[in-house]
Structures are given as C-alpha cells and as structure tokens.
N, CA and C atoms as a LAMMPS dump frame, in Angstrom:
ITEM: TIMESTEP
0
ITEM: NUMBER OF ATOMS
405
ITEM: BOX BOUNDS ff ff ff
-5.0000000000000000e+02 5.0000000000000000e+02
-5.0000000000000000e+02 5.0000000000000000e+02
-5.0000000000000000e+02 5.0000000000000000e+02
ITEM: ATOMS id mol type element x y z
1 1 1 N 261.575 0.762 -412.291
2 1 2 C 261.051 1.326 -411.068
3 1 3 C 261.302 0.361 -409.933
4 2 1 N 261.633 0.887 -408.788
5 2 2 C 261.84 0.081 -407.604
6 2 3 C 260.495 -0.035 -406.896
7 3 1 N 259.916 -1.234 -406.909
8 3 2 C 258.55 -1.41 -406.405
9 3 3 C 258.438 -1.159 -404.915
10 4 1 N 259.48 -1.468 -404.118
11 4 2 C 259.383 -1.201 -402.684
12 4 3 C 259.321 0.296 -402.429
13 5 1 N 260.057 1.069 -403.201
14 5 2 C 260.004 2.524 -403.099
15 5 3 C 258.619 3.017 -403.507
16 6 1 N 258.074 2.443 -404.559
17 6 2 C 256.74 2.832 -405.017
18 6 3 C 255.695 2.445 -403.998
19 7 1 N 255.856 1.296 -403.352
20 7 2 C 254.914 0.872 -402.33
21 7 3 C 254.898 1.855 -401.172
22 8 1 N 256.079 2.276 -400.72
23 8 2 C 256.158 3.24 -399.633
24 8 3 C 255.507 4.555 -400.042
25 9 1 N 255.751 4.973 -401.261
26 9 2 C 255.164 6.209 -401.74
27 9 3 C 253.648 6.083 -401.869
28 10 1 N 253.189 4.928 -402.311
29 10 2 C 251.747 4.721 -402.468
30 10 3 C 251.026 4.862 -401.141
31 11 1 N 251.68 4.544 -400.05
32 11 2 C 251.065 4.709 -398.742
33 11 3 C 250.983 6.184 -398.354
34 12 1 N 251.837 7.003 -398.944
35 12 2 C 251.877 8.428 -398.627
36 12 3 C 250.922 9.241 -399.485
37 13 1 N 250.765 8.864 -400.748
38 13 2 C 249.975 9.645 -401.686
39 13 3 C 248.541 9.168 -401.79
40 14 1 N 247.665 10.065 -402.122
41 14 2 C 246.256 9.763 -402.338
42 14 3 C 245.862 10.297 -403.689
43 15 1 N 245.04 9.54 -404.418
44 15 2 C 244.514 10.05 -405.679
45 15 3 C 243.361 10.981 -405.368
46 16 1 N 243.36 12.12 -406.022
47 16 2 C 242.255 13.05 -405.877
48 16 3 C 241.619 13.249 -407.242
49 17 1 N 240.446 13.838 -407.274
50 17 2 C 239.723 13.95 -408.538
51 17 3 C 240.499 14.729 -409.592
52 18 1 N 241.396 15.598 -409.203
53 18 2 C 242.187 16.347 -410.177
54 18 3 C 243.3 15.493 -410.783
55 19 1 N 243.501 14.301 -410.212
56 19 2 C 244.506 13.413 -410.78
57 19 3 C 245.917 13.711 -410.337
58 20 1 N 246.097 14.501 -409.281
59 20 2 C 247.42 14.832 -408.797
60 20 3 C 247.687 14.142 -407.479
61 21 1 N 248.928 13.652 -407.283
62 21 2 C 249.244 13.113 -405.982
63 21 3 C 249.341 14.264 -404.994
64 22 1 N 248.747 14.127 -403.822
65 22 2 C 248.751 15.186 -402.83
66 22 3 C 249.17 14.597 -401.504
67 23 1 N 250.04 15.285 -400.806
68 23 2 C 250.415 14.906 -399.464
69 23 3 C 249.594 15.783 -398.536
70 24 1 N 248.908 15.177 -397.605
71 24 2 C 248.003 15.901 -396.72
72 24 3 C 248.703 17.089 -396.069
73 25 1 N 248.093 18.251 -396.195
74 25 2 C 248.571 19.457 -395.534
75 25 3 C 249.762 20.131 -396.182
76 26 1 N 250.159 19.716 -397.361
77 26 2 C 251.328 20.328 -397.98
78 26 3 C 250.946 21.027 -399.277
79 27 1 N 251.671 22.091 -399.564
80 27 2 C 251.449 22.847 -400.787
81 27 3 C 252.01 22.081 -401.983
82 28 1 N 251.59 22.465 -403.203
83 28 2 C 252.143 21.795 -404.381
84 28 3 C 253.665 21.845 -404.443
85 29 1 N 254.291 22.949 -404.02
86 29 2 C 255.75 23.015 -404.092
87 29 3 C 256.383 22.015 -403.118
88 30 1 N 255.779 21.794 -401.978
89 30 2 C 256.276 20.791 -401.038
90 30 3 C 256.094 19.398 -401.633
91 31 1 N 254.967 19.191 -402.3
92 31 2 C 254.713 17.906 -402.967
93 31 3 C 255.787 17.66 -404.02
94 32 1 N 256.084 18.672 -404.825
95 32 2 C 257.101 18.526 -405.86
96 32 3 C 258.469 18.24 -405.249
97 33 1 N 258.807 18.891 -404.151
98 33 2 C 260.097 18.634 -403.491
99 33 3 C 260.168 17.177 -403.028
100 34 1 N 259.067 16.665 -402.501
101 34 2 C 259.025 15.274 -402.077
102 34 3 C 259.176 14.347 -403.282
103 35 1 N 258.461 14.639 -404.354
104 35 2 C 258.546 13.819 -405.564
105 35 3 C 259.968 13.818 -406.127
106 36 1 N 260.658 14.958 -406.069
107 36 2 C 262.012 15.047 -406.621
108 36 3 C 263.013 14.193 -405.858
109 37 1 N 262.668 13.727 -404.673
110 37 2 C 263.552 12.836 -403.912
111 37 3 C 263.508 11.414 -404.446
112 38 1 N 262.499 11.118 -405.243
113 38 2 C 262.369 9.782 -405.812
114 38 3 C 263.238 9.627 -407.046
115 39 1 N 263.624 8.392 -407.33
116 39 2 C 264.315 8.069 -408.568
117 39 3 C 263.386 8.465 -409.713
118 40 1 N 263.938 8.961 -410.812
119 40 2 C 263.14 9.499 -411.915
120 40 3 C 262.101 8.509 -412.428
121 41 1 N 262.468 7.253 -412.621
122 41 2 C 261.517 6.262 -413.129
123 41 3 C 260.341 6.067 -412.186
124 42 1 N 260.605 6.048 -410.898
125 42 2 C 259.547 5.913 -409.895
126 42 3 C 258.653 7.144 -409.904
127 43 1 N 259.267 8.307 -410.01
128 43 2 C 258.519 9.572 -410.051
129 43 3 C 257.577 9.6 -411.258
130 44 1 N 258.091 9.187 -412.414
131 44 2 C 257.276 9.182 -413.635
132 44 3 C 256.096 8.233 -413.476
133 45 1 N 256.354 7.021 -412.978
134 45 2 C 255.256 6.059 -412.83
135 45 3 C 254.226 6.541 -411.809
136 46 1 N 254.663 7.104 -410.707
137 46 2 C 253.725 7.608 -409.702
138 46 3 C 252.873 8.741 -410.273
139 47 1 N 253.5 9.645 -411.002
140 47 2 C 252.776 10.773 -411.591
141 47 3 C 251.752 10.271 -412.612
142 48 1 N 252.147 9.295 -413.424
143 48 2 C 251.232 8.75 -414.43
144 48 3 C 250.09 7.975 -413.777
145 49 1 N 250.376 7.217 -412.708
146 49 2 C 249.311 6.518 -411.989
147 49 3 C 248.29 7.508 -411.443
148 50 1 N 248.774 8.601 -410.875
149 50 2 C 247.867 9.621 -410.328
150 50 3 C 247.019 10.239 -411.44
151 51 1 N 247.649 10.512 -412.571
152 51 2 C 246.899 11.082 -413.697
153 51 3 C 245.845 10.098 -414.19
154 52 1 N 246.199 8.82 -414.235
155 52 2 C 245.245 7.796 -414.671
156 52 3 C 244.007 7.803 -413.784
157 53 1 N 244.195 7.875 -412.477
158 53 2 C 243.05 7.92 -411.569
159 53 3 C 242.188 9.139 -411.807
160 54 1 N 242.808 10.269 -412.026
161 54 2 C 242.066 11.497 -412.294
162 54 3 C 241.295 11.437 -413.599
163 55 1 N 241.926 10.882 -414.626
164 55 2 C 241.259 10.781 -415.926
165 55 3 C 240.067 9.827 -415.866
166 56 1 N 240.222 8.7 -415.174
167 56 2 C 239.107 7.766 -415.033
168 56 3 C 237.955 8.455 -414.302
169 57 1 N 238.27 9.187 -413.266
170 57 2 C 237.243 9.905 -412.506
171 57 3 C 236.502 10.923 -413.374
172 58 1 N 237.237 11.669 -414.183
173 58 2 C 236.643 12.713 -415.02
174 58 3 C 235.835 12.168 -416.189
175 59 1 N 236.303 11.094 -416.806
176 59 2 C 235.699 10.624 -418.055
177 59 3 C 234.727 9.462 -417.913
178 60 1 N 234.593 8.91 -416.731
179 60 2 C 233.715 7.757 -416.531
180 60 3 C 232.81 8.022 -415.326
181 61 1 N 231.638 8.591 -415.584
182 61 2 C 230.709 8.931 -414.499
183 61 3 C 230.435 7.73 -413.587
184 62 1 N 230.427 8.007 -412.311
185 62 2 C 230.166 6.968 -411.326
186 62 3 C 231.416 6.293 -410.794
187 63 1 N 232.541 6.468 -411.469
188 63 2 C 233.789 5.88 -410.981
189 63 3 C 234.418 6.805 -409.955
190 64 1 N 234.944 6.211 -408.905
191 64 2 C 235.646 6.935 -407.852
192 64 3 C 236.968 6.214 -407.582
193 65 1 N 237.933 6.376 -408.479
194 65 2 C 239.193 5.643 -408.341
195 65 3 C 239.96 6.048 -407.094
196 66 1 N 240.459 5.052 -406.382
197 66 2 C 241.311 5.341 -405.235
198 66 3 C 242.648 4.619 -405.307
199 67 1 N 242.84 3.811 -406.347
200 67 2 C 244.111 3.108 -406.513
201 67 3 C 244.297 2.746 -407.977
202 68 1 N 245.491 2.997 -408.498
203 68 2 C 245.891 2.577 -409.841
204 68 3 C 247.198 1.818 -409.68
205 69 1 N 247.291 0.658 -410.32
206 69 2 C 248.531 -0.123 -410.3
207 69 3 C 248.911 -0.396 -411.751
208 70 1 N 249.965 0.262 -412.196
209 70 2 C 250.382 0.158 -413.602
210 70 3 C 250.92 -1.227 -413.947
211 71 1 N 251.516 -1.928 -412.987
212 71 2 C 252.185 -3.202 -413.259
213 71 3 C 251.368 -4.418 -412.808
214 72 1 N 250.061 -4.265 -412.593
215 72 2 C 249.24 -5.329 -412.013
216 72 3 C 249.163 -6.588 -412.869
217 73 1 N 248.882 -6.458 -414.138
218 73 2 C 248.671 -7.616 -415.01
219 73 3 C 249.846 -7.865 -415.947
220 74 1 N 250.636 -6.838 -416.19
221 74 2 C 251.871 -6.979 -416.974
222 74 3 C 252.738 -5.757 -416.698
223 75 1 N 254.026 -5.924 -416.881
224 75 2 C 254.941 -4.81 -416.615
225 75 3 C 254.751 -3.704 -417.638
226 76 1 N 254.716 -2.461 -417.172
227 76 2 C 254.624 -1.351 -418.117
228 76 3 C 255.93 -1.208 -418.903
229 77 1 N 255.815 -0.655 -420.086
230 77 2 C 256.988 -0.356 -420.902
231 77 3 C 257.375 1.094 -420.631
232 78 1 N 258.625 1.304 -420.346
233 78 2 C 259.108 2.645 -420.053
234 78 3 C 260.116 3.041 -421.117
235 79 1 N 259.876 4.191 -421.723
236 79 2 C 260.75 4.723 -422.77
237 79 3 C 261.048 6.167 -422.403
238 80 1 N 262.128 6.392 -421.673
239 80 2 C 262.442 7.747 -421.233
240 80 3 C 261.361 8.25 -420.297
241 81 1 N 260.666 9.302 -420.713
242 81 2 C 259.619 9.891 -419.874
243 81 3 C 258.228 9.381 -420.245
244 82 1 N 258.162 8.32 -421.041
245 82 2 C 256.872 7.76 -421.445
246 82 3 C 256.658 6.399 -420.786
247 83 1 N 255.431 6.18 -420.311
248 83 2 C 255.026 4.901 -419.741
249 83 3 C 253.856 4.387 -420.565
250 84 1 N 253.948 3.14 -421.008
251 84 2 C 252.842 2.481 -421.695
252 84 3 C 252.462 1.293 -420.815
253 85 1 N 251.3 1.401 -420.183
254 85 2 C 250.836 0.382 -419.242
255 85 3 C 249.59 -0.291 -419.808
256 86 1 N 249.789 -1.421 -420.462
257 86 2 C 248.652 -2.131 -421.049
258 86 3 C 248.019 -3.11 -420.063
259 87 1 N 248.685 -3.373 -418.966
260 87 2 C 248.17 -4.309 -417.966
261 87 3 C 247.929 -3.653 -416.622
262 88 1 N 247.45 -2.432 -416.641
263 88 2 C 247.166 -1.716 -415.397
264 88 3 C 245.769 -2.082 -414.885
265 89 1 N 245.525 -1.758 -413.627
266 89 2 C 244.197 -1.903 -413.04
267 89 3 C 243.877 -0.642 -412.254
268 90 1 N 242.59 -0.412 -412.059
269 90 2 C 242.132 0.719 -411.252
270 90 3 C 241.035 0.202 -410.331
271 91 1 N 241.045 0.679 -409.076
272 91 2 C 240.017 0.293 -408.114
273 91 3 C 239.05 1.449 -407.92
274 92 1 N 237.767 1.128 -407.978
275 92 2 C 236.706 2.101 -407.729
276 92 3 C 235.638 1.425 -406.878
277 93 1 N 235.36 2.017 -405.731
278 93 2 C 234.331 1.497 -404.82
279 93 3 C 234.561 0.022 -404.493
280 94 1 N 235.836 -0.337 -404.311
281 94 2 C 236.19 -1.692 -403.929
282 94 3 C 236.226 -2.705 -405.058
283 95 1 N 235.932 -2.272 -406.265
284 95 2 C 235.923 -3.165 -407.434
285 95 3 C 237.096 -2.811 -408.341
286 96 1 N 237.724 -3.825 -408.927
287 96 2 C 238.889 -3.643 -409.791
288 96 3 C 238.497 -3.743 -411.256
289 97 1 N 239.112 -2.88 -412.073
290 97 2 C 238.836 -2.829 -413.506
291 97 3 C 240.153 -2.808 -414.272
292 98 1 N 240.129 -3.418 -415.453
293 98 2 C 241.282 -3.348 -416.346
294 98 3 C 241.461 -1.901 -416.801
295 99 1 N 242.704 -1.533 -417.028
296 99 2 C 243.021 -0.185 -417.486
297 99 3 C 244.281 -0.266 -418.323
298 100 1 N 244.296 0.469 -419.403
299 100 2 C 245.545 0.634 -420.141
300 100 3 C 245.721 2.132 -420.361
301 101 1 N 246.974 2.561 -420.33
302 101 2 C 247.23 3.98 -420.571
303 101 3 C 248.612 4.201 -421.152
304 102 1 N 248.716 5.339 -421.824
305 102 2 C 249.994 5.851 -422.313
306 102 3 C 250.149 7.229 -421.71
307 103 1 N 251.273 7.455 -421.096
308 103 2 C 251.498 8.711 -420.385
309 103 3 C 252.912 9.198 -420.664
310 104 1 N 253.036 10.467 -420.956
311 104 2 C 254.355 11.079 -421.139
312 104 3 C 254.463 12.263 -420.201
313 105 1 N 255.569 12.326 -419.473
314 105 2 C 255.778 13.42 -418.521
315 105 3 C 256.833 14.401 -419.037
316 106 1 N 256.946 15.493 -418.325
317 106 2 C 258.029 16.435 -418.571
318 106 3 C 259.346 15.752 -418.172
319 107 1 N 260.485 16.274 -418.597
320 107 2 C 261.765 15.626 -418.288
321 107 3 C 262.013 15.404 -416.792
322 108 1 N 261.464 16.247 -415.928
323 108 2 C 261.665 16.064 -414.491
324 108 3 C 260.651 15.101 -413.875
325 109 1 N 259.693 14.628 -414.667
326 109 2 C 258.707 13.677 -414.181
327 109 3 C 257.595 14.281 -413.355
328 110 1 N 257.503 15.593 -413.286
329 110 2 C 256.486 16.24 -412.46
330 110 3 C 255.227 16.633 -413.235
331 111 1 N 255.363 16.973 -414.493
332 111 2 C 254.212 17.406 -415.283
333 111 3 C 253.839 16.359 -416.325
334 112 1 N 252.627 16.451 -416.818
335 112 2 C 252.149 15.524 -417.848
336 112 3 C 252.115 16.254 -419.188
337 113 1 N 252.734 15.66 -420.208
338 113 2 C 252.771 16.222 -421.548
339 113 3 C 251.641 15.635 -422.397
340 114 1 N 251.43 14.314 -422.276
341 114 2 C 250.386 13.64 -423.05
342 114 3 C 249.85 12.475 -422.23
343 115 1 N 248.553 12.223 -422.38
344 115 2 C 247.94 11.105 -421.66
345 115 3 C 246.735 10.597 -422.433
346 116 1 N 246.62 9.279 -422.541
347 116 2 C 245.422 8.662 -423.118
348 116 3 C 245.197 7.347 -422.374
349 117 1 N 243.942 6.95 -422.268
350 117 2 C 243.639 5.724 -421.535
351 117 3 C 242.429 5.006 -422.114
352 118 1 N 242.317 3.735 -421.758
353 118 2 C 241.153 2.922 -422.086
354 118 3 C 240.77 2.165 -420.825
355 119 1 N 239.532 2.337 -420.398
356 119 2 C 239.021 1.623 -419.241
357 119 3 C 238.375 0.336 -419.728
358 120 1 N 238.752 -0.762 -419.114
359 120 2 C 238.231 -2.056 -419.526
360 120 3 C 237.197 -2.602 -418.556
361 121 1 N 236.954 -3.884 -418.664
362 121 2 C 235.941 -4.578 -417.879
363 121 3 C 236.389 -4.791 -416.439
364 122 1 N 235.408 -5.038 -415.594
365 122 2 C 235.685 -5.388 -414.212
366 122 3 C 236.424 -6.728 -414.17
367 123 1 N 237.288 -6.881 -413.161
368 123 2 C 238.003 -8.127 -412.934
369 123 3 C 237.444 -8.719 -411.633
370 124 1 N 236.398 -9.517 -411.726
371 124 2 C 235.772 -10.054 -410.513
372 124 3 C 236.757 -10.861 -409.669
373 125 1 N 236.766 -10.595 -408.377
374 125 2 C 237.584 -11.365 -407.451
375 125 3 C 239.068 -11.051 -407.461
376 126 1 N 239.502 -10.058 -408.239
377 126 2 C 240.938 -9.744 -408.279
378 126 3 C 241.362 -9.168 -406.94
379 127 1 N 242.527 -9.543 -406.484
380 127 2 C 243.028 -9.123 -405.175
381 127 3 C 244.469 -8.644 -405.33
382 128 1 N 244.72 -7.378 -404.993
383 128 2 C 246.049 -6.821 -405.184
384 128 3 C 247.097 -7.453 -404.281
385 129 1 N 246.695 -8.163 -403.229
386 129 2 C 247.685 -8.778 -402.357
387 129 3 C 248.534 -9.812 -403.109
388 130 1 N 248.026 -10.329 -404.214
389 130 2 C 248.786 -11.281 -405.033
390 130 3 C 250.089 -10.653 -405.532
391 131 1 N 250.093 -9.354 -405.737
392 131 2 C 251.282 -8.671 -406.245
393 131 3 C 252.423 -8.705 -405.249
394 132 1 N 252.095 -8.74 -403.96
395 132 2 C 253.104 -8.59 -402.928
396 132 3 C 253.489 -9.899 -402.263
397 133 1 N 252.85 -10.998 -402.652
398 133 2 C 253.169 -12.3 -402.08
399 133 3 C 253.729 -13.262 -403.096
400 134 1 N 253.917 -12.792 -404.317
401 134 2 C 254.489 -13.62 -405.363
402 134 3 C 253.547 -14.692 -405.904
403 135 1 N 252.269 -14.576 -405.617
404 135 2 C 251.287 -15.565 -406.113
405 135 3 C 250.98 -15.367 -407.568
C-alpha cells in the first residue's frame, strides 16, 4: 500500500457506525467509483480499516471509533484480498487501543467476505504523529 495515497484518502473518508467509508453527500455508487480509483492494495486496506471501526463500535459498548491504523505497531500482512493486521490501533474518544484483525474482501476490494478482530488494551500516551515523522 502506498501510505501517502492512504493518508490523502484518510482525510477524505470518515468511519461511521456501519463500518463503511462514506464521502459526505455522495451515494454509495459514487463512493465505490471513488474507491475504484485507488490502487487495489490501498482500496483493500481502506475498506478493512473502515470495517474494523464499525465492528469495534458494534461489539464493544461505549467505544466510538473514529480512526483505525492497520500499520501503526507493525506492518500488516497482505495476501491477495486478505489483510492480517496484528499491530493495528483504533482511536475512541481520543484514546488509542491495540487492535488486531483479519479481513478478506471481494476481488474488487469493495465488499467484505470475512472479518474477525480482537480489541486489546489501551496504549497510554500513544501519538499517531510518530508514524509520519519517522520517530
């Protein structure tokens, strides 16, 4: 995945409780057209990150995820349309938590075929800016 492309996309997309990336004011078909402009690997990771946020929201009462970073603590493993992210993090109410997930998408990277996750402990003092400054 090209992280600069993902960074630009992350500024455009918002996680919603349904776990789908949504572009403000656009229909799902417009969202899909936008997603199809991305390189397949980036599309798969973005779709899986969005699903991770939705799953955390649904399965963990009190969590309100607004950011998932699959590559925060270690690089995810990508096998075709499957992403295994054992070093992911999720932010809820300004606090960061460990997250691991396995996600498989449809061949076009737009739909989810399988998803499982484990929410871990809070990471006190973690700051995502470290990812972008090489610290």
